[in-house]
Backbone and ligand atoms as CSV (ligand in chain L), in Angstrom:
chain,resi,resn,atom,element,x,y,z
A,1,MET,N,N,-15.248,2.425,-6.626
A,1,MET,CA,C,-14.036,2.948,-7.329
A,1,MET,C,C,-13.559,1.913,-8.420
A,2,LYS,N,N,-13.574,0.621,-8.051
A,2,LYS,CA,C,-13.038,-0.398,-8.945
A,2,LYS,C,C,-13.830,-0.576,-10.252
A,3,LYS,N,N,-15.089,-0.142,-10.238
A,3,LYS,CA,C,-15.863,-0.409,-11.423
A,3,LYS,C,C,-15.698,0.564,-12.547
A,4,GLN,N,N,-14.981,1.691,-12.309
A,4,GLN,CA,C,-14.838,2.682,-13.404
A,4,GLN,C,C,-13.950,2.127,-14.595
A,5,TYR,N,N,-13.163,1.086,-14.311
A,5,TYR,CA,C,-12.306,0.453,-15.366
A,5,TYR,C,C,-12.971,-0.793,-15.821
A,6,ARG,N,N,-13.199,-0.913,-17.116
A,6,ARG,CA,C,-13.970,-2.045,-17.616
A,6,ARG,C,C,-13.226,-3.043,-18.466
A,7,TYR,N,N,-12.179,-2.579,-19.109
A,7,TYR,CA,C,-11.466,-3.499,-20.092
A,7,TYR,C,C,-9.984,-3.604,-19.790
A,8,CYS,N,N,-9.522,-4.806,-20.107
A,8,CYS,CA,C,-8.081,-5.044,-19.856
A,8,CYS,C,C,-7.230,-4.122,-20.785
A,9,PRO,N,N,-6.270,-3.387,-20.282
A,9,PRO,CA,C,-5.468,-2.483,-21.157
A,9,PRO,C,C,-4.457,-3.207,-22.025
A,10,ILE,N,N,-4.306,-4.516,-21.784
A,10,ILE,CA,C,-3.357,-5.296,-22.654
A,10,ILE,C,C,-4.140,-5.933,-23.816
A,11,CYS,N,N,-5.264,-6.548,-23.553
A,11,CYS,CA,C,-5.980,-7.305,-24.636
A,11,CYS,C,C,-7.378,-6.937,-24.845
A,12,ALA,N,N,-7.887,-5.916,-24.102
A,12,ALA,CA,C,-9.250,-5.339,-24.296
A,12,ALA,C,C,-10.393,-6.292,-24.024
A,13,THR,N,N,-10.092,-7.313,-23.217
A,13,THR,CA,C,-11.176,-8.232,-22.784
A,13,THR,C,C,-11.847,-7.599,-21.566
A,14,LYS,N,N,-13.111,-7.826,-21.347
A,14,LYS,CA,C,-13.852,-7.238,-20.189
A,14,LYS,C,C,-13.296,-7.880,-18.887
A,15,PHE,N,N,-13.070,-6.971,-17.953
A,15,PHE,CA,C,-12.512,-7.424,-16.661
A,15,PHE,C,C,-13.568,-8.219,-15.904
A,16,VAL,N,N,-13.103,-9.089,-14.991
A,16,VAL,CA,C,-13.969,-9.712,-14.009
A,16,VAL,C,C,-13.405,-9.366,-12.632
A,17,LEU,N,N,-14.264,-9.312,-11.621
A,17,LEU,CA,C,-13.799,-9.054,-10.194
A,17,LEU,C,C,-13.511,-10.456,-9.628
A,18,ARG,N,N,-12.273,-10.517,-9.134
A,18,ARG,CA,C,-11.865,-11.843,-8.521
A,18,ARG,C,C,-11.241,-11.569,-7.140
A,19,GLN,N,N,-11.565,-12.477,-6.213
A,19,GLN,CA,C,-10.985,-12.316,-4.882
A,19,GLN,C,C,-9.455,-12.688,-4.919
A,20,LEU,N,N,-8.603,-11.704,-4.511
A,20,LEU,CA,C,-7.153,-11.983,-4.449
A,20,LEU,C,C,-6.667,-11.473,-3.112
A,21,TYR,N,N,-6.082,-12.415,-2.352
A,21,TYR,CA,C,-5.621,-12.060,-1.013
A,21,TYR,C,C,-6.862,-11.532,-0.257
A,22,ASP,N,N,-6.761,-10.263,0.248
A,22,ASP,CA,C,-7.840,-9.762,1.028
A,22,ASP,C,C,-8.821,-8.932,0.367
A,23,GLU,N,N,-8.722,-8.716,-0.925
A,23,GLU,CA,C,-9.598,-7.821,-1.659
A,23,GLU,C,C,-10.020,-8.389,-2.998
A,24,LYS,N,N,-11.103,-7.795,-3.551
A,24,LYS,CA,C,-11.515,-8.160,-4.939
A,24,LYS,C,C,-10.715,-7.267,-5.866
A,25,GLN,N,N,-10.169,-7.799,-6.900
A,25,GLN,CA,C,-9.424,-7.012,-7.912
A,25,GLN,C,C,-9.997,-7.223,-9.267
A,26,LEU,N,N,-9.769,-6.258,-10.164
A,26,LEU,CA,C,-10.152,-6.417,-11.575
A,26,LEU,C,C,-9.113,-7.280,-12.187
A,27,VAL,N,N,-9.530,-8.368,-12.794
A,27,VAL,CA,C,-8.637,-9.328,-13.407
A,27,VAL,C,C,-9.107,-9.590,-14.833
A,28,CYS,N,N,-8.169,-9.751,-15.754
A,28,CYS,CA,C,-8.543,-10.115,-17.138
A,28,CYS,C,C,-8.685,-11.672,-17.225
A,29,PRO,N,N,-9.866,-12.118,-17.588
A,29,PRO,CA,C,-10.031,-13.576,-17.701
A,29,PRO,C,C,-9.306,-14.208,-18.833
A,30,LYS,N,N,-8.846,-13.409,-19.847
A,30,LYS,CA,C,-8.128,-13.939,-20.986
A,30,LYS,C,C,-6.620,-14.034,-20.794
A,31,CYS,N,N,-5.984,-12.881,-20.455
A,31,CYS,CA,C,-4.531,-12.861,-20.373
A,31,CYS,C,C,-3.991,-12.898,-18.988
A,32,GLY,N,N,-4.910,-12.776,-17.995
A,32,GLY,CA,C,-4.438,-12.840,-16.601
A,32,GLY,C,C,-3.963,-11.540,-15.951
A,33,TYR,N,N,-3.929,-10.508,-16.726
A,33,TYR,CA,C,-3.510,-9.171,-16.184
A,33,TYR,C,C,-4.333,-8.784,-14.997
A,34,ILE,N,N,-3.656,-8.361,-13.891
A,34,ILE,CA,C,-4.351,-7.909,-12.677
A,34,ILE,C,C,-4.207,-6.395,-12.649
A,35,PHE,N,N,-5.358,-5.718,-12.529
A,35,PHE,CA,C,-5.286,-4.261,-12.518
A,35,PHE,C,C,-5.269,-3.791,-11.098
A,36,TRP,N,N,-4.068,-3.703,-10.547
A,36,TRP,CA,C,-3.921,-3.231,-9.135
A,36,TRP,C,C,-4.200,-1.730,-9.134
A,37,GLN,N,N,-5.062,-1.249,-8.248
A,37,GLN,CA,C,-5.390,0.134,-8.255
A,37,GLN,C,C,-4.738,0.846,-7.074
A,38,ASN,N,N,-3.700,1.628,-7.355
A,38,ASN,CA,C,-2.974,2.359,-6.314
A,38,ASN,C,C,-3.184,3.875,-6.612
A,39,ALA,N,N,-2.833,4.620,-5.531
A,39,ALA,CA,C,-2.804,6.082,-5.677
A,39,ALA,C,C,-1.625,6.417,-6.665
A,40,LYS,N,N,-1.793,7.478,-7.419
A,40,LYS,CA,C,-0.695,8.024,-8.237
A,40,LYS,C,C,0.234,8.851,-7.413
A,41,PRO,N,N,1.535,8.613,-7.449
A,41,PRO,CA,C,2.450,9.538,-6.683
A,41,PRO,C,C,2.666,10.892,-7.335
A,42,ALA,N,N,2.538,11.925,-6.522
A,42,ALA,CA,C,2.846,13.298,-6.974
A,42,ALA,C,C,3.750,13.949,-5.951
A,43,VAL,N,N,4.558,14.865,-6.415
A,43,VAL,CA,C,5.439,15.570,-5.495
A,43,VAL,C,C,4.912,17.013,-5.308
A,44,CYS,N,N,5.069,17.528,-4.037
A,44,CYS,CA,C,4.617,18.853,-3.714
A,44,CYS,C,C,5.787,19.610,-3.022
A,45,GLY,N,N,6.125,20.777,-3.475
A,45,GLY,CA,C,7.216,21.515,-2.836
A,45,GLY,C,C,6.705,22.527,-1.802
A,46,PHE,N,N,7.171,22.303,-0.601
A,46,PHE,CA,C,6.901,23.268,0.456
A,46,PHE,C,C,8.054,24.251,0.468
A,47,ILE,N,N,7.818,25.439,-0.041
A,47,ILE,CA,C,8.856,26.469,-0.120
A,47,ILE,C,C,8.522,27.562,0.784
A,48,ILE,N,N,9.098,27.570,1.986
A,48,ILE,CA,C,8.707,28.497,3.053
A,48,ILE,C,C,9.853,29.354,3.508
A,49,ARG,N,N,9.638,30.671,3.538
A,49,ARG,CA,C,10.661,31.611,4.015
A,49,ARG,C,C,10.011,32.419,5.103
A,50,GLY,N,N,10.519,32.264,6.309
A,50,GLY,CA,C,9.892,33.005,7.417
A,50,GLY,C,C,8.459,32.605,7.553
A,51,ASN,N,N,7.566,33.566,7.505
A,51,ASN,CA,C,6.097,33.317,7.609
A,51,ASN,C,C,5.407,33.285,6.260
A,52,THR,N,N,6.236,33.141,5.171
A,52,THR,CA,C,5.652,33.163,3.863
A,52,THR,C,C,5.845,31.837,3.120
A,53,ILE,N,N,4.940,31.545,2.210
A,53,ILE,CA,C,5.001,30.318,1.408
A,53,ILE,C,C,4.845,30.706,-0.071
A,54,LEU,N,N,5.594,29.997,-0.925
A,54,LEU,CA,C,5.478,30.204,-2.352
A,54,LEU,C,C,4.366,29.343,-2.930
A,55,LEU,N,N,3.374,29.945,-3.547
A,55,LEU,CA,C,2.312,29.239,-4.265
A,55,LEU,C,C,2.315,29.594,-5.701
A,56,VAL,N,N,1.771,28.646,-6.534
A,56,VAL,CA,C,1.737,28.877,-7.921
A,56,VAL,C,C,0.274,28.817,-8.473
A,57,ARG,N,N,-0.010,29.590,-9.458
A,57,ARG,CA,C,-1.360,29.677,-9.965
A,57,ARG,C,C,-1.483,28.673,-11.143
A,58,ARG,N,N,-2.508,27.793,-11.067
A,58,ARG,CA,C,-2.680,26.749,-12.039
A,58,ARG,C,C,-3.208,27.290,-13.375
A,59,ALA,N,N,-2.573,27.000,-14.473
A,59,ALA,CA,C,-3.001,27.441,-15.789
A,59,ALA,C,C,-3.744,26.386,-16.575
A,60,VAL,N,N,-3.896,25.205,-15.993
A,60,VAL,CA,C,-4.530,24.062,-16.641
A,60,VAL,C,C,-5.546,23.411,-15.757
A,61,PRO,N,N,-6.553,22.748,-16.278
A,61,PRO,CA,C,-7.453,21.964,-15.411
A,61,PRO,C,C,-6.808,20.804,-14.789
A,62,PRO,N,N,-7.249,20.300,-13.689
A,62,PRO,CA,C,-8.444,20.808,-12.973
A,62,PRO,C,C,-8.054,21.982,-12.095
A,63,ALA,N,N,-9.081,22.704,-11.657
A,63,ALA,CA,C,-8.933,23.839,-10.704
A,63,ALA,C,C,-8.067,24.947,-11.355
A,64,THR,N,N,-8.215,25.223,-12.602
A,64,THR,CA,C,-7.548,26.315,-13.286
A,64,THR,C,C,-7.745,27.596,-12.534
A,65,GLY,N,N,-6.710,28.410,-12.353
A,65,GLY,CA,C,-6.762,29.715,-11.774
A,65,GLY,C,C,-6.639,29.704,-10.233
A,66,THR,N,N,-6.589,28.538,-9.641
A,66,THR,CA,C,-6.474,28.458,-8.148
A,66,THR,C,C,-5.026,28.324,-7.794
A,67,TRP,N,N,-4.712,28.500,-6.542
A,67,TRP,CA,C,-3.301,28.511,-6.041
A,67,TRP,C,C,-2.966,27.127,-5.494
A,68,ASP,N,N,-1.814,26.728,-5.971
A,68,ASP,CA,C,-1.371,25.345,-5.728
A,68,ASP,C,C,0.059,25.391,-5.158
A,69,VAL,N,N,0.497,24.267,-4.577
A,69,VAL,CA,C,1.911,24.187,-4.264
A,69,VAL,C,C,2.657,23.713,-5.556
A,70,PRO,N,N,3.841,24.158,-5.844
A,70,PRO,CA,C,4.514,23.738,-7.074
A,70,PRO,C,C,4.765,22.197,-7.002
A,71,GLY,N,N,4.799,21.575,-8.126
A,71,GLY,CA,C,4.977,20.099,-8.133
A,71,GLY,C,C,4.281,19.450,-9.337
A,72,GLY,N,N,4.137,18.146,-9.209
A,72,GLY,CA,C,3.465,17.418,-10.277
A,72,GLY,C,C,3.638,15.934,-10.081
A,73,PHE,N,N,3.217,15.216,-11.101
A,73,PHE,CA,C,3.234,13.733,-11.002
A,73,PHE,C,C,4.593,13.168,-11.265
A,74,VAL,N,N,4.860,12.103,-10.540
A,74,VAL,CA,C,6.211,11.395,-10.655
A,74,VAL,C,C,6.112,10.479,-11.865
A,75,LYS,N,N,7.189,10.436,-12.693
A,75,LYS,CA,C,7.175,9.570,-13.827
A,75,LYS,C,C,7.436,8.130,-13.425
A,76,GLU,N,N,7.211,7.189,-14.323
A,76,GLU,CA,C,7.203,5.815,-13.954
A,76,GLU,C,C,8.479,5.269,-13.231
A,77,HIS,N,N,9.610,5.670,-13.726
A,77,HIS,CA,C,10.845,5.073,-13.131
A,77,HIS,C,C,11.699,6.207,-12.396
A,78,GLU,N,N,11.041,7.310,-12.110
A,78,GLU,CA,C,11.740,8.475,-11.476
A,78,GLU,C,C,11.628,8.448,-10.019
A,79,HIS,N,N,12.782,8.810,-9.367
A,79,HIS,CA,C,12.777,8.946,-7.925
A,79,HIS,C,C,11.988,10.252,-7.594
A,80,PRO,N,N,11.111,10.213,-6.533
A,80,PRO,CA,C,10.346,11.457,-6.229
A,80,PRO,C,C,11.180,12.736,-6.038
A,81,GLU,N,N,12.375,12.575,-5.446
A,81,GLU,CA,C,13.233,13.762,-5.209
A,81,GLU,C,C,13.677,14.347,-6.555
A,82,LYS,N,N,13.964,13.486,-7.540
A,82,LYS,CA,C,14.313,13.977,-8.878
A,82,LYS,C,C,13.108,14.674,-9.532
A,83,ALA,N,N,11.959,14.037,-9.298
A,83,ALA,CA,C,10.723,14.635,-9.819
A,83,ALA,C,C,10.448,15.996,-9.265
A,84,MET,N,N,10.783,16.187,-7.970
A,84,MET,CA,C,10.598,17.479,-7.355
A,84,MET,C,C,11.486,18.581,-8.030
A,85,VAL,N,N,12.727,18.219,-8.207
A,85,VAL,CA,C,13.710,19.161,-8.781
A,85,VAL,C,C,13.347,19.475,-10.242
A,86,ARG,N,N,12.870,18.426,-10.965
A,86,ARG,CA,C,12.480,18.577,-12.361
A,86,ARG,C,C,11.249,19.503,-12.525
A,87,GLU,N,N,10.251,19.260,-11.656
A,87,GLU,CA,C,9.078,20.063,-11.692
A,87,GLU,C,C,9.330,21.532,-11.445
A,88,LEU,N,N,10.209,21.820,-10.450
A,88,LEU,CA,C,10.491,23.245,-10.142
A,88,LEU,C,C,11.304,23.890,-11.288
A,89,GLN,N,N,12.114,23.095,-11.943
A,89,GLN,CA,C,12.827,23.632,-13.103
A,89,GLN,C,C,11.819,23.896,-14.210
A,90,GLU,N,N,10.876,23.030,-14.400
A,90,GLU,CA,C,9.898,23.206,-15.517
A,90,GLU,C,C,8.964,24.417,-15.204
A,91,GLU,N,N,8.460,24.466,-13.980
A,91,GLU,CA,C,7.449,25.448,-13.662
A,91,GLU,C,C,7.980,26.840,-13.387
A,92,LEU,N,N,9.136,26.914,-12.801
A,92,LEU,CA,C,9.694,28.207,-12.285
A,92,LEU,C,C,11.004,28.559,-12.890
A,93,GLY,N,N,11.645,27.673,-13.568
A,93,GLY,CA,C,12.946,27.908,-14.162
A,93,GLY,C,C,14.041,28.092,-13.138
A,94,VAL,N,N,13.905,27.371,-11.988
A,94,VAL,CA,C,14.890,27.473,-10.929
A,94,VAL,C,C,15.511,26.119,-10.584
A,95,ARG,N,N,16.752,26.180,-10.076
A,95,ARG,CA,C,17.417,24.950,-9.652
A,95,ARG,C,C,17.128,24.858,-8.125
A,96,ALA,N,N,16.179,24.030,-7.779
A,96,ALA,CA,C,15.763,23.933,-6.319
A,96,ALA,C,C,16.596,22.821,-5.613
A,97,THR,N,N,16.694,22.945,-4.308
A,97,THR,CA,C,17.287,21.932,-3.513
A,97,THR,C,C,16.355,21.268,-2.563
A,98,VAL,N,N,16.191,19.939,-2.572
A,98,VAL,CA,C,15.294,19.260,-1.644
A,98,VAL,C,C,16.033,19.142,-0.320
A,99,LYS,N,N,15.442,19.730,0.737
A,99,LYS,CA,C,16.059,19.809,2.029
A,99,LYS,C,C,15.610,18.616,2.984
A,100,GLY,N,N,14.418,18.073,2.709
A,100,GLY,CA,C,13.997,17.056,3.573
A,100,GLY,C,C,12.501,16.625,3.175
A,101,PHE,N,N,12.139,15.556,3.799
A,101,PHE,CA,C,10.725,15.060,3.586
A,101,PHE,C,C,9.817,15.689,4.593
A,102,PHE,N,N,8.592,16.026,4.221
A,102,PHE,CA,C,7.672,16.626,5.158
A,102,PHE,C,C,6.544,15.673,5.489
A,103,GLY,N,N,5.936,15.031,4.511
A,103,GLY,CA,C,4.792,14.150,4.836
A,103,GLY,C,C,4.060,13.638,3.609
A,104,PHE,N,N,3.194,12.638,3.812
A,104,PHE,CA,C,2.339,12.068,2.746
A,104,PHE,C,C,0.928,12.624,2.974
A,105,TYR,N,N,0.311,13.003,1.896
A,105,TYR,CA,C,-1.101,13.463,1.984
A,105,TYR,C,C,-1.917,12.869,0.859
A,106,MET,N,N,-2.975,12.107,1.290
A,106,MET,CA,C,-3.886,11.488,0.312
A,106,MET,C,C,-4.896,12.462,-0.196
A,107,ASP,N,N,-5.206,12.352,-1.513
A,107,ASP,CA,C,-6.226,13.232,-2.080
A,107,ASP,C,C,-6.756,12.622,-3.334
A,108,LEU,N,N,-7.690,13.373,-3.942
A,108,LEU,CA,C,-8.203,12.976,-5.227
A,108,LEU,C,C,-7.799,14.052,-6.263
A,109,TYR,N,N,-7.697,13.609,-7.523
A,109,TYR,CA,C,-7.309,14.557,-8.601
A,109,TYR,C,C,-8.246,14.224,-9.754
A,110,GLY,N,N,-8.672,15.315,-10.501
A,110,GLY,CA,C,-9.564,15.130,-11.649
A,110,GLY,C,C,-10.985,15.595,-11.298
A,111,GLY,N,N,-11.930,14.832,-11.687
A,111,GLY,CA,C,-13.316,15.221,-11.470
A,111,GLY,C,C,-13.883,16.114,-12.528
A,112,HIS,N,N,-14.941,16.822,-12.273
A,112,HIS,CA,C,-15.623,17.740,-13.190
A,112,HIS,C,C,-15.971,17.012,-14.515
A,113,ASN,N,N,-14.984,16.938,-15.446
A,113,ASN,CA,C,-15.355,16.349,-16.732
A,113,ASN,C,C,-14.746,14.963,-16.914
A,114,GLY,N,N,-14.349,14.323,-15.884
A,114,GLY,CA,C,-13.817,12.991,-16.009
A,114,GLY,C,C,-13.766,12.295,-14.668
A,115,PRO,N,N,-13.250,11.034,-14.653
A,115,PRO,CA,C,-13.137,10.332,-13.391
A,115,PRO,C,C,-11.994,10.899,-12.572
A,116,THR,N,N,-12.042,10.617,-11.293
A,116,THR,CA,C,-10.969,11.073,-10.389
A,116,THR,C,C,-9.958,9.971,-10.207
A,117,SER,N,N,-8.749,10.328,-9.788
A,117,SER,CA,C,-7.725,9.345,-9.467
A,117,SER,C,C,-7.322,9.611,-8.011
A,118,ALA,N,N,-7.023,8.538,-7.209
A,118,ALA,CA,C,-6.443,8.745,-5.917
A,118,ALA,C,C,-4.975,9.167,-6.137
A,119,VAL,N,N,-4.590,10.186,-5.308
A,119,VAL,CA,C,-3.201,10.638,-5.440
A,119,VAL,C,C,-2.483,10.553,-4.089
A,120,LEU,N,N,-1.258,10.100,-4.102
A,120,LEU,CA,C,-0.415,10.110,-2.973
A,120,LEU,C,C,0.558,11.339,-3.085
A,121,ASN,N,N,0.247,12.375,-2.361
A,121,ASN,CA,C,1.004,13.607,-2.472
A,121,ASN,C,C,2.250,13.501,-1.534
A,122,ILE,N,N,3.427,13.600,-2.084
A,122,ILE,CA,C,4.670,13.475,-1.297
A,122,ILE,C,C,5.200,14.893,-1.121
A,123,TYR,N,N,5.184,15.372,0.102
A,123,TYR,CA,C,5.627,16.747,0.400
A,123,TYR,C,C,7.090,16.781,0.763
A,124,TYR,N,N,7.812,17.620,0.117
A,124,TYR,CA,C,9.251,17.862,0.439
A,124,TYR,C,C,9.385,19.332,0.885
A,125,LEU,N,N,10.343,19.531,1.760
A,125,LEU,CA,C,10.823,20.913,2.140
A,125,LEU,C,C,11.848,21.221,1.096
A,126,VAL,N,N,11.651,22.357,0.443
A,126,VAL,CA,C,12.509,22.740,-0.693
A,126,VAL,C,C,12.963,24.159,-0.512
A,127,SER,N,N,14.253,24.401,-0.900
A,127,SER,CA,C,14.724,25.749,-0.862
A,127,SER,C,C,15.153,26.156,-2.304
A,128,LEU,N,N,15.073,27.460,-2.559
A,128,LEU,CA,C,15.488,28.014,-3.851
A,128,LEU,C,C,16.722,28.845,-3.597
A,129,PRO,N,N,17.530,29.010,-4.599
A,129,PRO,CA,C,18.675,29.939,-4.476
A,129,PRO,C,C,18.141,31.325,-4.085
A,130,PRO,N,N,18.794,32.039,-3.100
A,130,PRO,CA,C,18.318,33.279,-2.598
A,130,PRO,C,C,17.948,34.327,-3.707
A,131,SER,N,N,18.807,34.312,-4.735
A,131,SER,CA,C,18.646,35.349,-5.816
A,131,SER,C,C,17.824,34.837,-6.968
A,132,ALA,N,N,17.177,33.645,-6.807
A,132,ALA,CA,C,16.455,33.037,-7.972
A,132,ALA,C,C,15.405,33.948,-8.494
A,133,ARG,N,N,15.383,34.140,-9.834
A,133,ARG,CA,C,14.297,34.867,-10.439
A,133,ARG,C,C,13.266,33.905,-10.970
A,134,LEU,N,N,12.057,33.999,-10.422
A,134,LEU,CA,C,11.038,33.004,-10.747
A,134,LEU,C,C,10.398,33.333,-12.100
A,135,GLN,N,N,10.359,32.336,-12.967
A,135,GLN,CA,C,9.746,32.542,-14.343
A,135,GLN,C,C,8.682,31.519,-14.474
A,136,PRO,N,N,7.432,31.898,-14.068
A,136,PRO,CA,C,6.350,30.953,-14.152
A,136,PRO,C,C,6.086,30.565,-15.593
A,137,THR,N,N,6.002,29.257,-15.845
A,137,THR,CA,C,5.872,28.790,-17.255
A,137,THR,C,C,5.235,27.362,-17.160
A,138,ASP,N,N,5.178,26.708,-18.288
A,138,ASP,CA,C,4.642,25.353,-18.288
A,138,ASP,C,C,3.148,25.359,-17.967
A,139,ASP,N,N,2.820,24.691,-16.888
A,139,ASP,CA,C,1.357,24.607,-16.500
A,139,ASP,C,C,0.960,25.569,-15.385
A,140,ILE,N,N,1.779,26.626,-15.147
A,140,ILE,CA,C,1.360,27.635,-14.165
A,140,ILE,C,C,1.525,29.006,-14.819
A,141,SER,N,N,0.652,29.950,-14.292
A,141,SER,CA,C,0.662,31.290,-14.886
A,141,SER,C,C,1.172,32.367,-13.999
A,142,ASP,N,N,1.481,31.996,-12.710
A,142,ASP,CA,C,1.968,33.013,-11.738
A,142,ASP,C,C,2.569,32.306,-10.576
A,143,ALA,N,N,3.461,32.979,-9.864
A,143,ALA,CA,C,4.027,32.452,-8.607
A,143,ALA,C,C,4.156,33.639,-7.637
A,144,ARG,N,N,3.641,33.451,-6.450
A,144,ARG,CA,C,3.701,34.571,-5.517
A,144,ARG,C,C,3.947,34.015,-4.079
A,145,TRP,N,N,4.524,34.885,-3.283
A,145,TRP,CA,C,4.740,34.596,-1.870
A,145,TRP,C,C,3.466,35.046,-1.089
A,146,PHE,N,N,2.927,34.146,-0.233
A,146,PHE,CA,C,1.773,34.551,0.582
A,146,PHE,C,C,2.137,34.338,2.035
A,147,SER,N,N,1.593,35.249,2.871
A,147,SER,CA,C,1.763,35.099,4.329
A,147,SER,C,C,0.990,33.803,4.686
A,148,LEU,N,N,1.574,32.966,5.596
A,148,LEU,CA,C,0.907,31.732,6.018
A,148,LEU,C,C,-0.321,32.088,6.800
A,149,SER,N,N,-0.453,33.281,7.315
A,149,SER,CA,C,-1.646,33.651,8.042
A,149,SER,C,C,-2.682,34.376,7.136
A,150,ARG,N,N,-2.308,34.655,5.874
A,150,ARG,CA,C,-3.215,35.228,4.949
A,150,ARG,C,C,-3.127,34.572,3.566
A,151,LEU,N,N,-3.571,33.345,3.538
A,151,LEU,CA,C,-3.554,32.578,2.261
A,151,LEU,C,C,-4.581,33.056,1.289
A,152,PRO,N,N,-4.416,32.856,0.003
A,152,PRO,CA,C,-5.457,33.213,-0.985
A,152,PRO,C,C,-6.722,32.386,-0.738
A,153,LYS,N,N,-7.859,32.919,-1.181
A,153,LYS,CA,C,-9.155,32.273,-0.939
A,153,LYS,C,C,-9.227,30.944,-1.712
A,154,HIS,N,N,-8.749,30.951,-2.950
A,154,HIS,CA,C,-8.952,29.727,-3.805
A,154,HIS,C,C,-7.673,28.917,-3.813
A,155,ILE,N,N,-7.628,27.915,-2.875
A,155,ILE,CA,C,-6.536,26.974,-2.823
A,155,ILE,C,C,-6.988,25.742,-3.619
A,156,SER,N,N,-6.059,25.163,-4.440
A,156,SER,CA,C,-6.456,24.098,-5.367
A,156,SER,C,C,-7.036,22.843,-4.772
A,157,PHE,N,N,-6.364,22.317,-3.752
A,157,PHE,CA,C,-6.741,20.973,-3.237
A,157,PHE,C,C,-6.721,20.915,-1.725
A,158,LYS,N,N,-7.490,19.927,-1.211
A,158,LYS,CA,C,-7.625,19.730,0.204
A,158,LYS,C,C,-6.298,19.422,0.900
A,159,HIS,N,N,-5.426,18.689,0.162
A,159,HIS,CA,C,-4.132,18.312,0.784
A,159,HIS,C,C,-3.306,19.526,1.172
A,160,ILE,N,N,-3.434,20.604,0.416
A,160,ILE,CA,C,-2.643,21.787,0.712
A,160,ILE,C,C,-3.019,22.386,2.066
A,161,HIS,N,N,-4.357,22.474,2.336
A,161,HIS,CA,C,-4.792,22.917,3.621
A,161,HIS,C,C,-4.261,22.048,4.746
A,162,GLU,N,N,-4.330,20.749,4.488
A,162,GLU,CA,C,-3.848,19.796,5.545
A,162,GLU,C,C,-2.373,19.938,5.844
A,163,ALA,N,N,-1.606,20.081,4.754
A,163,ALA,CA,C,-0.159,20.184,4.949
A,163,ALA,C,C,0.216,21.462,5.675
A,164,ILE,N,N,-0.445,22.528,5.251
A,164,ILE,CA,C,-0.161,23.848,5.920
A,164,ILE,C,C,-0.571,23.882,7.404
A,165,ARG,N,N,-1.746,23.208,7.637
A,165,ARG,CA,C,-2.161,23.069,9.016
A,165,ARG,C,C,-1.095,22.350,9.861
A,166,ASP,N,N,-0.509,21.256,9.272
A,166,ASP,CA,C,0.481,20.479,9.967
A,166,ASP,C,C,1.745,21.255,10.186
A,167,TRP,N,N,2.097,22.045,9.154
A,167,TRP,CA,C,3.308,22.897,9.281
A,167,TRP,C,C,3.146,23.856,10.405
A,168,LYS,N,N,1.962,24.509,10.534
A,168,LYS,CA,C,1.693,25.471,11.551
A,168,LYS,C,C,1.763,24.821,12.936
A,169,ARG,N,N,1.160,23.668,12.991
A,169,ARG,CA,C,1.159,22.902,14.327
A,169,ARG,C,C,2.617,22.586,14.703
A,170,GLY,N,N,3.420,22.118,13.786
A,170,GLY,CA,C,4.820,21.785,14.089
A,170,GLY,C,C,5.615,22.971,14.577
A,171,LYS,N,N,5.301,24.152,14.058
A,171,LYS,CA,C,5.938,25.438,14.491
A,171,LYS,C,C,5.643,25.763,15.851
A,172,LYS,N,N,4.415,25.421,16.290
A,172,LYS,CA,C,3.971,25.788,17.643
A,172,LYS,C,C,4.595,24.934,18.713
A,173,GLU,N,N,4.856,23.652,18.312
A,173,GLU,CA,C,5.296,22.689,19.317
A,173,GLU,C,C,6.749,22.914,19.756
L,1,ZN,ZN,ZN,-6.132,-9.120,-20.947
């Protein structure tokens, strides 16, 4: 994973691998920049009513046309809860309320025509105003409620299956 980045983003000198603490890191031998490689934080909205879940259809790569949980990447200085509310406003035109934290799910994003990034998916339990009219826009083309026992065939990412599995387990306990 570490070798896919070759040049310092500050001064464009070729990176070297250097032992730092317990791991080898990409370090710039000229300016000293250390390229720490962490998962990118993304927020995912679990919007569940009874036995149904709201999923959105992706209009952009990767996984165009598949069903995803609403959400997106957190901006650099943004609190994840704010990112969650912002993404739901952008994608569905609704003012959502974050009700609680559900869990963290690791996954990969990208691939096909480019490198992948590790993603830290932050799942929140979210509610929408009861009368909210969903207006799919931005990077999604549709939004629909699905029965948790009859999900669509094409789910965008592995983490969605894992989170739904955990939700179902929690319900049984
Ligand atoms: Zn540098």
